[in-house]
C-alpha positions as CSV (number, residue, x, y, z in Angstrom):
1,X,-110.8,-12.5,-11.7
2,X,-108.3,-10.6,-14.3
3,X,-106.3,-9.7,-10.6
4,X,-106.0,-13.3,-9.8
5,X,-105.0,-14.1,-12.7
6,X,-102.3,-10.9,-12.8
7,X,-101.6,-12.0,-9.2
8,X,-100.9,-15.8,-10.3
9,X,-98.5,-14.4,-13.1
10,X,-96.8,-12.2,-10.6
11,X,-95.6,-15.2,-8.8
12,X,-94.8,-17.0,-11.4
13,X,-91.4,-15.1,-11.6
14,X,-88.3,-14.3,-10.2
15,X,-89.2,-12.0,-7.4
16,X,-87.3,-9.1,-5.3
17,X,-88.1,-11.4,-2.5
18,X,-85.9,-14.3,-4.2
19,X,-83.0,-11.7,-4.8
20,X,-83.3,-10.8,-0.8
21,X,-83.2,-14.4,-0.2
22,X,-80.1,-15.4,-2.3
23,X,-78.5,-12.2,-0.8
24,X,-79.3,-13.4,2.7
25,X,-77.5,-17.2,1.9
26,X,-75.0,-15.1,0.2
27,X,-73.6,-13.7,3.6
28,X,-75.0,-16.2,6.1
29,X,-71.3,-17.8,6.9
30,X,-70.2,-14.2,7.7
31,X,-73.2,-13.9,10.4
32,X,-71.9,-17.5,12.0
33,X,-68.0,-15.7,12.0
34,X,-69.8,-12.9,13.6
35,X,-72.2,-15.0,15.8
36,X,-68.3,-16.9,17.2
37,X,-67.2,-13.3,17.4
38,X,-69.7,-12.0,20.0
39,X,-69.1,-15.2,22.2
40,X,-65.6,-14.8,21.7
41,X,-65.6,-11.1,22.9
42,X,-68.0,-11.3,25.2
43,X,-69.6,-14.5,26.1
44,X,-73.0,-13.9,24.4
45,X,-74.6,-14.3,20.5
46,X,-77.7,-12.7,21.2
47,X,-79.1,-15.2,19.1
48,X,-77.6,-13.2,15.9
49,X,-76.9,-16.5,14.1
50,X,-80.3,-18.2,14.6
51,X,-82.6,-15.2,13.8
52,X,-80.5,-14.6,10.8
53,X,-80.9,-18.5,9.2
54,X,-84.8,-18.6,10.7
55,X,-85.5,-14.9,8.7
56,X,-84.1,-16.8,5.3
57,X,-86.3,-20.3,6.3
58,X,-89.4,-18.1,6.8
59,X,-88.9,-16.4,3.4
60,X,-88.3,-19.6,1.5
61,X,-90.7,-21.3,2.8
62,X,-93.4,-17.9,1.8
63,X,-92.3,-18.2,-1.8
64,X,-92.6,-22.0,-1.4
65,X,-95.8,-21.8,-0.3
66,X,-97.3,-19.5,-3.1
67,X,-95.4,-21.5,-5.4
68,X,-94.8,-25.3,-4.8
69,X,-98.4,-25.7,-2.1
70,X,-97.3,-29.7,-2.3
71,X,-93.4,-29.2,-1.4
72,X,-94.7,-26.7,1.3
73,X,-96.8,-29.4,3.2
74,X,-94.2,-31.9,3.3
75,X,-92.6,-30.2,6.3
76,X,-95.2,-30.0,8.9
77,X,-95.7,-33.5,8.0
78,X,-91.8,-33.9,9.2
79,X,-92.7,-32.1,12.5
80,X,-95.4,-34.3,13.1
81,X,-93.3,-37.4,12.5
82,X,-90.3,-36.7,14.5
83,X,-92.7,-34.5,18.0
84,X,-94.2,-38.0,19.3
85,X,-91.6,-38.9,21.6
86,X,-89.9,-35.5,22.5
87,X,-93.7,-34.4,23.4
88,X,-94.0,-37.7,25.8
89,X,-91.1,-36.5,27.9
90,X,-92.1,-33.0,27.6
91,X,-95.4,-33.8,29.4
92,X,-93.5,-36.2,31.9
93,X,-90.8,-34.2,32.5
94,X,-91.7,-30.4,32.2
95,X,-89.1,-27.8,31.1
96,X,-89.2,-26.8,27.3
97,X,-89.4,-28.3,24.1
98,X,-87.6,-25.8,22.4
99,X,-84.3,-27.6,21.8
100,X,-86.6,-29.7,20.1
101,X,-87.7,-27.9,18.0
102,X,-84.8,-26.2,17.0
103,X,-83.0,-29.5,16.2
104,X,-86.0,-30.8,14.2
105,X,-86.4,-27.5,11.9
106,X,-82.4,-28.0,11.2
107,X,-83.4,-31.3,10.0
108,X,-86.2,-30.4,7.4
109,X,-83.9,-27.3,6.4
110,X,-81.9,-28.8,3.6
111,X,-85.0,-29.7,2.1
112,X,-86.3,-26.6,2.3
113,X,-83.5,-25.5,0.9
114,X,-83.2,-27.9,-1.8
115,X,-86.5,-27.6,-2.3
116,X,-87.0,-23.5,-2.7
117,X,-83.8,-23.3,-5.4
118,X,-85.9,-26.2,-7.9
119,X,-89.3,-24.1,-7.4
120,X,-87.1,-20.7,-8.5
121,X,-85.2,-23.0,-11.4
122,X,-88.8,-23.7,-12.9
123,X,-88.7,-20.1,-13.2
124,X,-85.6,-19.4,-14.6
125,X,-82.9,-21.9,-14.5
126,X,-80.2,-20.0,-15.5
127,X,-80.7,-17.4,-12.7
128,X,-81.0,-19.8,-10.1
129,X,-77.5,-21.4,-11.2
130,X,-75.6,-18.3,-11.8
131,X,-77.1,-17.4,-8.2
132,X,-76.1,-20.2,-6.4
133,X,-73.3,-20.3,-7.7
134,X,-72.7,-17.0,-6.7
135,X,-74.1,-17.8,-2.9
136,X,-70.7,-20.5,-2.6
137,X,-68.5,-18.5,-3.9
138,X,-69.2,-15.6,-1.6
139,X,-69.4,-17.7,1.5
140,X,-66.1,-19.5,0.1
141,X,-64.4,-16.5,0.5
142,X,-65.8,-15.6,4.0
143,X,-64.6,-19.3,5.0
144,X,-60.8,-17.9,3.3
145,X,-61.2,-14.8,5.1
146,X,-61.9,-16.3,8.8
147,X,-59.3,-19.0,8.2
148,X,-56.6,-16.2,7.3
149,X,-57.5,-14.4,10.6
150,X,-57.5,-17.9,12.9
151,X,-53.5,-18.2,11.0
152,X,-52.8,-14.8,12.5
153,X,-53.9,-16.4,15.7
154,X,-57.0,-14.5,16.4
155,X,-60.2,-16.9,17.1
156,X,-60.7,-20.4,18.5
157,X,-58.6,-23.4,18.2
158,X,-59.9,-26.0,17.1
159,X,-59.2,-28.7,19.9
160,X,-58.0,-27.7,24.4
161,X,-54.9,-27.7,25.0
162,X,-54.6,-30.8,27.0
163,X,-51.9,-31.3,29.2
164,X,-50.8,-34.8,27.8
165,X,-49.9,-32.8,24.3
166,X,-46.7,-30.8,23.9
167,X,-48.3,-29.7,21.3
168,X,-50.3,-26.1,22.6
169,X,-51.8,-24.8,19.4
170,X,-54.4,-27.5,18.3
171,X,-56.0,-26.3,15.2
172,X,-57.6,-23.6,14.0
173,X,-61.1,-22.8,13.4
174,X,-61.1,-18.6,13.3
175,X,-63.9,-17.4,14.1
176,X,-66.6,-20.2,13.8
177,X,-67.7,-22.1,16.9
178,X,-68.0,-25.5,15.9
179,X,-65.1,-26.9,14.1
180,X,-67.0,-30.4,13.2
181,X,-69.4,-28.6,11.6
182,X,-67.1,-26.4,9.9
183,X,-65.5,-29.2,8.1
184,X,-68.5,-30.6,6.6
185,X,-69.4,-27.3,4.7
186,X,-65.5,-26.6,3.7
187,X,-66.4,-29.9,2.1
188,X,-69.8,-28.9,0.7
189,X,-68.3,-25.7,-0.8
190,X,-65.4,-27.2,-1.9
191,X,-66.7,-29.8,-4.0
192,X,-69.3,-27.1,-5.9
193,X,-66.1,-25.2,-6.8
194,X,-63.7,-28.1,-7.4
195,X,-66.3,-29.3,-10.2
196,X,-67.1,-25.8,-12.0
197,X,-63.5,-24.6,-12.7
198,X,-61.9,-28.3,-13.5
199,X,-64.6,-27.7,-16.3
200,X,-63.9,-24.0,-16.8
201,X,-61.1,-22.5,-15.8
202,X,-57.9,-25.2,-14.7
203,X,-56.1,-22.5,-13.0
204,X,-58.5,-21.4,-10.4
205,X,-59.3,-25.0,-9.7
206,X,-55.6,-25.2,-8.5
207,X,-56.0,-22.3,-6.5
208,X,-59.1,-23.8,-5.2
209,X,-57.4,-27.0,-3.8
210,X,-54.5,-25.5,-1.9
211,X,-56.5,-22.5,-0.6
212,X,-59.3,-25.7,0.6
213,X,-56.3,-28.1,1.7
214,X,-54.9,-24.9,3.5
215,X,-58.1,-24.4,5.1
216,X,-58.1,-28.2,6.3
217,X,-54.6,-28.5,7.7
218,X,-55.1,-25.8,9.6
219,X,-58.1,-27.0,11.0
220,X,-57.3,-30.1,11.7
221,X,-59.5,-32.2,12.1
222,X,-60.1,-35.6,10.3
223,X,-63.4,-35.0,8.3
224,X,-61.5,-32.1,6.7
225,X,-58.1,-33.5,5.8
226,X,-59.1,-36.5,4.6
227,X,-62.8,-34.9,3.0
228,X,-60.9,-32.2,0.7
229,X,-57.7,-34.4,-0.4
230,X,-60.0,-37.1,-1.4
231,X,-62.3,-34.4,-3.6
232,X,-59.2,-32.8,-5.1
233,X,-58.2,-36.0,-6.2
234,X,-61.3,-37.7,-7.5
235,X,-63.2,-34.8,-8.8
236,X,-60.9,-34.7,-12.0
237,X,-61.0,-38.5,-12.4
238,X,-65.1,-37.8,-13.3
239,X,-64.9,-38.0,-16.2
240,X,-63.0,-41.4,-16.6
241,X,-65.2,-42.6,-13.9
242,X,-68.2,-42.4,-16.1
243,X,-67.1,-44.0,-19.1
244,X,-65.9,-47.0,-16.9
245,X,-68.1,-50.4,-17.2
246,X,-69.1,-52.1,-14.0
247,X,-65.8,-55.1,-14.5
248,X,-63.4,-52.2,-14.6
249,X,-64.9,-50.2,-11.8
250,X,-65.5,-53.3,-9.7
251,X,-61.4,-53.0,-10.0
252,X,-61.2,-49.6,-8.8
253,X,-63.1,-49.8,-6.5
254,X,-61.0,-53.1,-4.6
255,X,-57.4,-51.0,-5.4
256,X,-59.1,-47.9,-3.4
257,X,-59.8,-50.9,-0.5
258,X,-55.9,-52.2,-0.9
259,X,-54.8,-48.9,-0.3
260,X,-57.3,-48.1,2.7
261,X,-56.3,-51.8,3.9
262,X,-52.5,-50.3,3.2
263,X,-53.1,-47.1,5.1
264,X,-54.5,-48.3,8.0
265,X,-51.4,-51.1,8.2
266,X,-49.0,-47.7,8.2
267,X,-51.1,-45.7,10.2
268,X,-48.5,-45.4,13.1
269,X,-45.8,-44.9,10.6
270,X,-47.9,-42.3,8.7
271,X,-48.7,-40.5,12.5
272,X,-45.0,-40.6,13.2
273,X,-44.3,-38.4,10.3
274,X,-46.8,-35.9,10.5
275,X,-45.9,-32.9,12.7
276,X,-49.6,-31.8,13.3
277,X,-50.7,-35.2,14.5
278,X,-49.5,-35.6,18.0
279,X,-53.1,-35.4,19.3
280,X,-54.1,-38.9,16.8
281,X,-50.5,-40.2,17.5
282,X,-51.8,-40.3,21.6
283,X,-55.4,-41.4,21.2
284,X,-53.9,-44.2,18.4
285,X,-51.4,-45.1,21.2
286,X,-54.0,-45.2,23.8
287,X,-57.1,-46.8,21.6
288,X,-56.0,-47.7,18.4
289,X,-57.3,-46.9,15.5
290,X,-61.4,-47.2,16.1
291,X,-60.4,-44.7,19.1
292,X,-59.1,-42.3,16.4
293,X,-62.3,-43.0,14.3
294,X,-64.8,-42.6,17.0
295,X,-63.1,-40.2,19.7
296,X,-65.0,-41.6,22.2
297,X,-67.9,-41.4,20.8
298,X,-68.6,-45.0,21.4
299,X,-68.6,-44.2,24.9
300,X,-70.5,-41.8,24.7
301,X,-73.5,-43.7,23.2
302,X,-72.9,-46.4,25.4
303,X,-73.8,-44.5,28.3
304,X,-76.6,-42.7,26.6
305,X,-78.2,-46.0,25.6
306,X,-78.0,-47.4,29.2
307,X,-79.5,-43.9,30.5
308,X,-82.3,-44.2,28.1
309,X,-83.3,-48.0,28.8
310,X,-83.3,-47.3,32.4
311,X,-85.2,-44.8,32.5
312,X,-87.7,-44.6,29.7
313,X,-89.8,-47.9,28.5
314,X,-89.0,-49.8,24.7
315,X,-92.2,-47.9,23.8
316,X,-91.5,-44.5,24.4
317,X,-87.7,-45.5,23.0
318,X,-89.5,-46.5,19.8
319,X,-90.7,-43.1,19.6
320,X,-87.7,-41.0,20.8
321,X,-87.1,-39.0,24.2
322,X,-85.6,-36.2,22.8
323,X,-83.4,-33.9,23.9
324,X,-85.2,-32.9,26.8
325,X,-85.2,-36.7,27.7
326,X,-81.5,-37.1,27.7
327,X,-80.4,-33.7,28.6
328,X,-82.6,-34.4,31.9
329,X,-80.6,-37.2,33.2
330,X,-76.8,-36.6,31.4
331,X,-75.0,-33.3,30.5
332,X,-73.2,-34.8,27.7
333,X,-76.6,-35.5,25.8
334,X,-74.7,-35.9,22.2
335,X,-73.0,-38.8,21.2
336,X,-72.5,-37.2,18.0
337,X,-73.2,-39.8,16.0
338,X,-76.2,-38.7,13.8
339,X,-78.1,-42.2,13.0
340,X,-77.7,-42.9,17.1
341,X,-78.7,-39.5,18.0
342,X,-81.8,-39.3,15.9
343,X,-82.6,-42.8,16.6
344,X,-82.6,-41.9,20.8
345,X,-84.2,-38.3,20.1
346,X,-87.5,-39.4,17.7
347,X,-87.1,-43.4,18.0
348,X,-87.9,-45.2,14.9
349,X,-88.9,-42.0,12.7
350,X,-85.6,-40.5,13.3
351,X,-83.8,-43.2,11.7
352,X,-85.7,-43.2,9.2
353,X,-85.6,-39.7,8.4
354,X,-81.8,-40.1,8.2
355,X,-81.9,-42.9,6.1
356,X,-84.2,-41.2,4.2
357,X,-82.0,-37.9,3.4
358,X,-79.3,-39.7,2.7
359,X,-80.6,-42.4,0.5
360,X,-82.8,-40.0,-1.4
361,X,-79.7,-37.3,-2.1
362,X,-77.5,-40.5,-3.3
363,X,-79.6,-42.2,-5.1
364,X,-81.5,-38.9,-7.1
365,X,-77.5,-38.2,-8.2
366,X,-76.5,-42.1,-9.2
367,X,-79.9,-41.9,-11.3
368,X,-78.7,-38.8,-13.0
369,X,-75.5,-40.2,-13.8
370,X,-77.3,-43.5,-14.9
371,X,-79.1,-41.2,-17.7
372,X,-77.4,-37.8,-18.5
373,X,-73.5,-38.6,-17.6
374,X,-73.3,-35.8,-15.4
375,X,-70.0,-35.1,-13.8
376,X,-71.5,-32.8,-11.1
377,X,-74.1,-35.9,-10.1
378,X,-70.7,-38.4,-10.1
379,X,-69.2,-35.4,-7.7
380,X,-72.7,-35.1,-5.2
381,X,-72.8,-39.2,-5.5
382,X,-69.0,-39.0,-3.9
383,X,-69.8,-36.3,-1.7
384,X,-72.7,-37.3,-0.2
385,X,-71.0,-40.6,0.7
386,X,-68.6,-38.6,2.6
387,X,-71.3,-36.8,4.1
388,X,-72.8,-39.9,5.0
389,X,-69.9,-41.3,6.6
390,X,-69.0,-38.3,8.2
391,X,-72.4,-38.3,9.7
392,X,-72.1,-41.8,11.2
393,X,-68.7,-41.6,12.9
394,X,-68.6,-37.2,14.3
395,X,-72.1,-36.5,13.6
396,X,-73.4,-32.3,12.8
397,X,-74.4,-33.3,9.3
398,X,-78.0,-32.9,9.2
399,X,-78.0,-31.7,12.4
400,X,-76.2,-28.7,11.5
401,X,-77.3,-25.6,11.5
402,X,-74.5,-24.3,9.3
403,X,-74.6,-26.7,6.7
404,X,-78.4,-26.5,5.3
405,X,-77.9,-23.8,2.7
406,X,-75.4,-25.1,0.4
407,X,-76.3,-28.5,1.4
408,X,-79.7,-28.2,-0.1
409,X,-78.9,-25.8,-3.2
410,X,-75.6,-28.4,-4.4
411,X,-78.1,-31.4,-4.6
412,X,-81.0,-29.4,-6.3
413,X,-78.2,-27.8,-8.6
414,X,-77.7,-31.5,-10.1
415,X,-81.3,-31.8,-11.2
416,X,-81.7,-28.7,-12.5
417,X,-78.3,-28.8,-14.4
418,X,-79.5,-32.2,-16.1
419,X,-82.4,-30.4,-17.3
420,X,-80.4,-27.3,-18.6
421,X,-78.6,-29.4,-20.4
422,X,-81.7,-31.5,-21.9
423,X,-83.1,-28.5,-22.9
424,X,-80.1,-27.4,-24.3
425,X,-80.0,-30.7,-26.4
426,X,-83.3,-30.8,-27.6
427,X,-83.0,-27.0,-29.0
428,X,-80.1,-27.9,-31.2
429,X,-81.4,-31.0,-32.2
430,X,-84.4,-29.2,-33.2
431,X,-82.1,-26.6,-35.1
432,X,-80.3,-29.1,-36.9
433,X,-83.6,-31.0,-37.9
434,X,-85.0,-27.4,-39.4
């Protein structure tokens, strides 16, 4: 009995395993860049990034299983929810479920990171927040170094050269292989650092803002450019926005909507004056504003839906046909819109999962805004709304292999931060009373 009590007490403290997990998380974008370098130089990556992240997930799950049984049981339950449709496709078609299992693991990974950091914070809140901040700073520096190489001409361009465009150099993503995923990672890293240093050190805030805008302009993705500009402009306003009453907030939203309408109205003129926007100008002239936003994703979605309706029954599509079912008939098996793709792959369960993860994170942070007037939570409401928008029109958010560690961590950080503030206020109140 004494031995069991000692063992239980051992697991109820920060372990060397936790320090290893956080060290691995601090370098995960470096491994992604190395993965892209191997692909660029040798045409093969040898699964380096996938194996590295799988190791992180296994270690996180090991800690969760020892500390939080309820959270640990959530993950197999999610697999059971998503797997029936692809499993039935596999019974019909043969082949392998490896791609579907890998995608399902990516989908639940943000929750694993989220619950892992919360479990660590229950043992030591200060250590959890300090370690998370270190993870964000190191990975942000890795992104900056990568873009420096990109600016020098190394690595990949963001877009392939196209015959109808005179502009050959269509952005750079350095040695990262996926521009859209890199864009959302940049948004999450920037959101944390911008809100942190706006409160702590304004000069570092300006440096982060300038470097994030430089990275986004170098990459030339709509997600990176517009998202970074919105974060840089609105994060300093969060203390003011939190103090607004509903009528003033409604007026602000109305003014923002008017501004967006004016931008849309003047889109041709704006695109003409942006030296980096030849590709967007061409798409705008051919397909209009919807074409600029969707980049043919509506056409891919229509093609996938037509194929699924022709080859698969209504009941099968209700549970999803999986990556295995789409790739059997189409080489382009992603529409690159997360809600549509999850509906096709995993049916109604996939769509419900999409709604659950976004409404869960947004509702959690709205509640923290209401209860604690948390500037971090307000920033995360803005960030998650941006990610929701990107997820719908460009995909690669909840299906991203690059995003899940920092996305899970940053949403857990708001809960941890508010609990730390509450504890500090209670302690201060106690001292005053005494």
